[in-house]
C-alpha positions as CSV (number, residue, x, y, z in Angstrom):
1,M,11.7,-8.3,30.6
2,K,10.9,-6.4,27.4
3,V,10.1,-8.6,24.4
4,F,9.7,-7.5,20.7
5,I,7.6,-10.0,18.7
6,T,7.4,-9.7,14.9
7,G,4.4,-11.3,13.3
8,N,2.6,-11.4,16.6
9,Q,-0.8,-11.3,14.8
10,G,-0.3,-14.6,13.0
11,Y,-1.2,-18.1,13.7
12,I,1.6,-18.6,16.2
13,G,1.9,-15.3,17.6
14,T,-1.8,-15.2,18.7
15,V,-1.0,-18.2,21.0
16,L,2.4,-17.1,22.0
17,N,1.1,-13.8,23.5
18,K,-1.0,-15.7,26.0
19,V,1.7,-18.3,26.8
20,L,4.3,-15.7,27.6
21,R,2.1,-14.1,30.1
22,V,1.5,-17.5,31.8
23,Y,5.2,-17.9,32.3
24,D,5.9,-14.2,33.2
25,P,2.9,-11.9,34.1
26,S,5.1,-9.0,34.4
27,I,6.7,-9.4,30.8
28,E,6.3,-6.3,28.6
29,I,5.2,-7.2,25.1
30,I,5.6,-5.1,22.1
31,G,4.1,-6.5,18.8
32,Y,5.1,-5.6,15.3
33,D,2.9,-7.0,12.4
34,S,2.2,-6.3,8.8
35,G,-1.4,-6.7,9.3
36,Y,-1.8,-9.1,6.5
37,F,-3.9,-11.6,8.6
38,S,-5.1,-9.4,11.5
39,H,-8.7,-9.8,10.4
40,C,-8.4,-13.6,10.1
41,L,-10.1,-14.4,13.5
42,T,-11.6,-17.7,14.5
43,G,-13.6,-18.3,17.6
44,A,-12.2,-15.1,19.2
45,H,-14.7,-13.2,21.6
46,S,-12.3,-10.2,21.8
47,N,-9.2,-8.9,20.2
48,P,-6.3,-11.3,21.0
49,E,-3.9,-8.3,21.3
50,L,-5.7,-6.6,24.0
51,G,-3.2,-8.0,26.5
52,I,0.1,-6.7,25.0
53,N,1.6,-3.4,25.9
54,L,2.3,-1.8,22.5
55,Q,1.3,-2.8,18.9
56,Y,3.2,-1.5,15.8
57,Y,2.0,-2.1,12.3
58,G,4.7,-2.1,9.7
59,D,6.7,-4.1,7.1
60,I,9.6,-6.1,8.5
61,R,11.6,-4.7,5.6
62,D,11.2,-1.2,7.2
63,I,12.3,-2.1,10.8
64,S,14.3,0.7,12.5
65,N,16.6,1.0,15.5
66,L,13.8,3.0,17.1
67,H,11.8,-0.2,17.4
68,L,14.6,-2.0,19.2
69,L,15.5,0.6,21.9
70,D,15.8,-1.1,25.4
71,I,14.6,-4.6,24.1
72,D,15.8,-7.5,25.9
73,A,14.6,-10.3,23.4
74,V,13.4,-10.5,19.9
75,I,11.1,-13.2,18.8
76,H,11.0,-13.2,15.0
77,L,7.8,-15.0,13.7
78,A,7.2,-12.6,10.7
79,G,7.8,-14.1,7.3
80,I,6.4,-15.8,4.2
81,S,4.8,-18.7,5.9
82,N,4.7,-21.8,3.5
83,D,5.6,-23.6,0.4
84,P,2.7,-22.4,-1.9
85,I,3.2,-18.8,-1.0
86,G,6.9,-19.2,-1.4
87,K,6.4,-20.7,-4.9
88,E,4.2,-17.8,-5.9
89,F,6.2,-15.1,-4.3
90,E,9.7,-16.6,-4.6
91,S,11.8,-13.3,-4.7
92,V,9.6,-11.8,-1.8
93,T,10.2,-14.9,0.2
94,S,14.0,-14.5,0.0
95,E,13.7,-10.7,0.6
96,I,11.6,-10.9,3.7
97,N,12.6,-14.4,5.2
98,R,16.3,-13.9,4.7
99,E,17.5,-10.5,3.7
100,A,15.0,-8.5,5.9
101,T,15.5,-10.9,8.8
102,F,19.3,-10.7,8.5
103,N,19.0,-7.0,8.7
104,L,16.7,-7.3,11.8
105,V,19.3,-9.6,13.5
106,K,22.2,-7.0,12.8
107,K,20.1,-4.2,14.2
108,S,19.3,-6.3,17.2
109,I,23.0,-6.9,17.9
110,E,23.6,-3.1,17.5
111,N,21.0,-2.3,20.1
112,G,22.2,-4.7,22.6
113,V,19.3,-7.3,22.4
114,K,20.4,-10.2,24.7
115,N,18.4,-13.0,23.0
116,F,17.2,-13.5,19.4
117,V,14.8,-16.3,18.6
118,F,14.2,-17.2,14.9
119,A,11.4,-19.3,14.0
120,S,12.9,-21.8,11.6
121,S,11.7,-25.1,10.0
122,C,12.5,-28.8,9.8
123,S,11.4,-28.4,6.2
124,M,15.0,-27.5,5.3
125,Y,15.8,-31.4,5.5
126,G,13.6,-31.9,2.4
127,S,13.8,-35.4,1.0
128,A,14.9,-37.6,3.9
129,G,12.2,-40.2,4.4
130,A,12.1,-42.2,7.7
131,N,15.8,-41.6,8.4
132,S,15.6,-39.2,11.2
133,K,17.6,-36.0,10.7
134,K,19.9,-34.4,13.3
135,E,21.1,-30.9,13.3
136,T,24.5,-32.1,12.1
137,D,23.1,-33.8,9.1
138,E,23.1,-32.2,5.6
139,T,20.2,-30.0,4.8
140,N,18.3,-30.4,1.4
141,P,15.8,-27.6,1.1
142,L,13.4,-28.2,-1.8
143,T,11.5,-25.0,-1.8
144,A,12.0,-21.3,-1.6
145,Y,10.6,-21.1,2.0
146,A,13.0,-24.0,3.1
147,K,15.9,-22.3,1.3
148,S,15.2,-19.0,3.1
149,K,15.3,-20.6,6.5
150,I,18.7,-22.4,6.1
151,G,20.0,-19.4,4.2
152,L,19.3,-17.1,7.1
153,E,21.0,-19.6,9.5
154,N,24.1,-19.6,7.4
155,D,24.2,-15.8,7.1
156,V,24.0,-15.3,11.0
157,S,26.6,-18.1,11.6
158,K,29.2,-16.0,9.9
159,I,28.8,-12.8,11.9
160,N,29.9,-11.5,15.2
161,L,27.0,-11.7,17.6
162,R,28.9,-9.8,20.2
163,S,26.8,-10.5,23.5
164,M,23.6,-11.8,21.8
165,V,22.4,-15.2,22.1
166,F,20.9,-16.5,18.9
167,S,18.5,-19.5,18.8
168,S,17.2,-20.9,15.5
169,L,14.3,-23.2,16.3
170,R,13.8,-25.6,13.6
171,F,10.2,-26.4,14.2
172,A,8.3,-29.6,13.3
173,T,5.2,-28.9,11.2
174,A,2.8,-26.6,13.2
175,C,-0.7,-27.7,14.1
176,G,-3.3,-27.0,16.8
177,W,-5.9,-24.5,17.6
178,S,-5.3,-20.7,17.5
179,N,-7.8,-17.8,17.3
180,R,-6.1,-17.0,13.9
181,L,-6.4,-20.6,12.5
182,R,-4.6,-21.8,9.6
183,L,-6.0,-24.6,7.5
184,D,-3.1,-24.8,5.2
185,L,-1.4,-27.2,7.5
186,V,-1.6,-31.0,7.2
187,L,-3.3,-32.0,10.4
188,N,-5.4,-28.9,10.6
189,D,-6.5,-29.5,7.0
190,F,-7.6,-33.2,7.9
191,V,-9.5,-32.1,10.9
192,A,-11.3,-29.4,9.0
193,S,-12.3,-31.9,6.3
194,A,-13.6,-34.4,8.9
195,V,-15.7,-31.6,10.5
196,S,-17.1,-30.0,7.3
197,S,-17.6,-33.1,5.1
198,K,-16.8,-36.4,7.2
199,K,-14.3,-37.1,4.5
200,I,-10.5,-36.9,4.4
201,T,-8.9,-36.9,1.0
202,V,-5.1,-37.4,1.0
203,L,-3.9,-35.8,-2.2
204,S,-0.6,-37.7,-2.1
205,D,0.0,-41.4,-1.6
206,G,0.2,-40.7,2.1
207,S,3.8,-42.1,2.4
208,P,5.8,-38.8,3.2
209,W,6.9,-38.3,6.7
210,R,6.2,-35.3,8.8
211,P,7.2,-34.4,12.4
212,L,4.4,-32.3,14.1
213,I,4.1,-29.9,17.0
214,D,1.2,-28.2,18.6
215,V,1.4,-24.4,18.5
216,E,1.0,-24.2,22.2
217,D,4.2,-26.5,22.6
218,M,6.0,-24.2,19.9
219,S,5.2,-21.2,22.2
220,R,6.7,-22.8,25.3
221,S,9.9,-23.6,23.4
222,I,10.1,-20.1,22.3
223,Y,9.9,-18.9,26.0
224,W,12.8,-21.3,26.7
225,A,14.9,-19.9,23.8
226,M,14.3,-16.3,24.7
227,T,15.4,-16.9,28.2
228,R,18.4,-19.3,27.8
229,D,21.8,-18.3,28.5
230,I,25.1,-19.2,26.5
231,E,26.0,-22.0,28.6
232,N,22.8,-23.9,27.6
233,G,23.5,-24.7,23.8
234,G,26.1,-21.9,22.9
235,Q,26.0,-18.5,21.5
236,F,24.6,-19.6,18.1
237,L,22.2,-22.6,18.3
238,A,20.2,-24.3,15.5
239,V,18.0,-26.9,17.2
240,N,15.1,-29.2,16.0
241,V,12.1,-28.6,18.1
242,G,9.4,-31.3,18.4
243,S,9.2,-34.9,19.8
244,K,10.4,-38.1,18.4
245,K,6.8,-39.7,19.1
246,N,5.3,-37.2,16.8
247,N,7.0,-38.3,13.7
248,F,4.1,-39.6,11.4
249,Q,3.5,-40.6,7.9
250,V,0.8,-38.5,6.3
251,K,-1.7,-41.4,5.8
252,D,-1.3,-42.4,9.5
253,L,-2.3,-38.8,10.5
254,A,-5.4,-39.1,8.3
255,F,-6.4,-42.3,10.0
256,E,-5.8,-41.0,13.5
257,V,-8.2,-38.1,12.7
258,S,-10.8,-40.6,11.4
259,K,-10.5,-42.5,14.8
260,Q,-11.1,-39.3,16.8
261,I,-13.9,-37.9,14.7
262,S,-16.6,-40.5,14.2
263,N,-18.0,-41.5,10.7
264,T,-15.1,-40.0,8.9
265,S,-13.9,-41.8,5.8
266,V,-10.3,-41.6,4.5
267,S,-9.4,-41.6,0.7
268,I,-5.8,-41.9,-0.4
269,N,-4.7,-41.1,-3.8
270,K,-2.5,-44.2,-4.4
271,Q,-1.8,-43.0,-8.1
272,A,-0.4,-39.7,-7.0
273,L,3.2,-38.7,-7.9
274,P,5.5,-39.0,-4.9
275,D,5.8,-36.0,-2.8
276,N,9.5,-35.5,-2.2
277,R,9.0,-33.4,0.9
278,S,9.4,-36.3,3.3
279,Y,11.5,-36.0,6.7
280,A,11.6,-37.7,10.0
281,V,13.3,-35.7,12.6
282,D,15.7,-36.4,15.6
283,F,15.0,-34.2,18.6
284,T,17.5,-35.6,20.9
285,L,19.5,-32.3,21.2
286,F,16.2,-30.3,22.1
287,E,15.5,-32.9,24.8
288,K,18.8,-32.5,26.3
289,L,18.9,-28.8,26.3
290,A,15.3,-28.1,27.3
291,P,14.1,-31.0,29.5
292,N,11.4,-28.8,31.1
293,Y,10.0,-27.5,27.9
294,Q,9.3,-30.7,26.0
295,P,6.1,-31.1,24.0
296,K,3.2,-32.1,26.2
297,I,0.2,-32.0,23.8
298,S,-0.2,-35.3,22.0
299,I,-1.6,-35.6,18.4
300,Q,-4.9,-37.0,19.8
301,E,-5.2,-34.0,22.1
302,T,-4.4,-31.6,19.3
303,I,-7.1,-33.1,17.2
304,K,-9.8,-32.9,20.0
305,R,-8.9,-29.2,20.5
306,L,-9.2,-28.4,16.8
307,Y,-12.4,-30.3,16.7
308,K,-13.7,-28.5,19.8
309,G,-12.7,-25.1,18.4
310,L,-14.2,-25.6,14.9
311,S,-17.4,-27.0,16.4
312,S,-17.8,-24.0,18.7
313,F,-18.8,-21.8,15.8
314,D,-20.5,-24.4,13.6
315,F,-17.6,-24.6,11.0
316,D,-19.2,-26.0,7.8
317,V,-17.0,-24.4,5.1
318,L,-17.0,-27.3,2.6
319,D,-14.6,-25.3,0.2
320,F,-12.3,-24.1,3.0
321,R,-9.2,-24.5,0.7
322,N,-10.5,-21.5,-1.2
323,S,-11.3,-19.5,1.8
324,S,-9.4,-17.1,4.3
325,Y,-8.3,-19.9,6.2
326,M,-5.6,-20.4,3.5
327,R,-2.9,-17.8,3.8
328,L,-2.1,-17.7,0.1
329,K,-5.9,-17.0,-0.7
330,V,-5.7,-14.0,1.8
331,L,-2.7,-12.5,0.1
332,R,-4.2,-13.0,-3.4
333,D,-7.4,-11.2,-2.3
334,H,-5.5,-8.3,-0.9
335,I,-3.7,-8.0,-4.4
336,T,-7.0,-8.5,-6.3
337,H,-8.6,-5.8,-4.4
338,K,-5.4,-3.6,-4.9
339,R,-4.8,-3.4,-1.1
340,L,-1.4,-5.1,-1.6
341,R,1.2,-4.9,-4.4
342,K,2.7,-8.0,-5.8
343,D,5.9,-7.2,-3.7
344,L,3.6,-7.7,-0.7
345,R,3.7,-4.0,0.4
346,W,0.6,-2.2,1.1
347,T,-0.6,0.2,-1.6
348,N,-1.1,3.0,0.8
349,T,2.5,3.0,2.0
C-alpha cells in the first residue's frame, strides 16, 4: 500500500509514521509537509522521518497531480491547527483548511485514490455542555478553526466521490507524547505546568467539557479509516473518534494531573468569564464501526507518558507558553524573522 500523508512532520504525523509501520511493515509512506514545525523536536535522538520512503516539502495550497500518482490512500493532517492561530490568521485558516483541502480531495478523486482520511475535530459542536453530541446533532462552530472543519465536510458531501471512500474523523481533543510535542493542548499544558512549576493554573472556571484522545489512539483510528471499505460506514463518513470515558470537565483534568504528579497544586479562576467552547461527545458510532480500534490509552497513562517524556530531558521551561512548544509562537517567530509572510507562505518561494 502506498500512502500520502500531508502534515507528516507535525504533532500527530510524527507518531502516525511509527504506528502505520507497526500495522503494516511493508507500507510505502510519502510525506508532504510545509516545514513550519520540522525543527520543533522534543526528546528525539534521530530524525523521526528517517523511516519513511519519500519526503516532499511544500505548501498544501500548491499540491499537484504529480504528488498523487499511484497513491492508494491520502491521510490529510496538514492545516491551521488550533483556535488561537485561527483567530490570528482567520482568512488563511479558511484558505488552507477548507479551500486547499477541498482541492486536494478533488485531485485525489481524479487520480483514483481509494481512501481519503480527513483529520477533523469535535470542536465543531461548540457550546454543547454535558449533553453528549452525536454525528447527527446540529453543529455549532464558534471559531475559524471549527468552521473550517465542518465547512470542508459540507463541501465534500455534495460532490461525486466516484470510487473513493472518504472518512472525516472528528477527533476528540488531542493529548499525549510526541517527538514534536505541542503544549497548546489542555492536558499537555497541565502536565507541563506540573513538571516545570508544580502548579496548575486553570484560566477558566474549569467547568467546560472536553473529550480527549491520546495521539497514539488517534493514529490507530487513522489506520482503520485508511483501510476501511464502503460497507463499513458508507462512502462518505463523518464520525466522532474518541471514548465516552474520556469526556472530562477541565477542572477534573487538572486534579487528575495533580494526583499523578506529586506535590502539584491546582488553582482555578472562579471569577473567569465562561468559556463557551464546552462539549461532551457521543462515540457510539465509532465503537460500532471500529471495535478493534477503540482507544486503549487511559488519561492516567497519557499523563505518565507525558511526565516521563518531559522528565527525560529535564524540562524546566517555566514560561513555556511563550516558547516553541506553542504553535502560534513558532509562526509568529517565522514572520518576525521574515521567513514567513503573513499569508503563511515562505518568503523564499
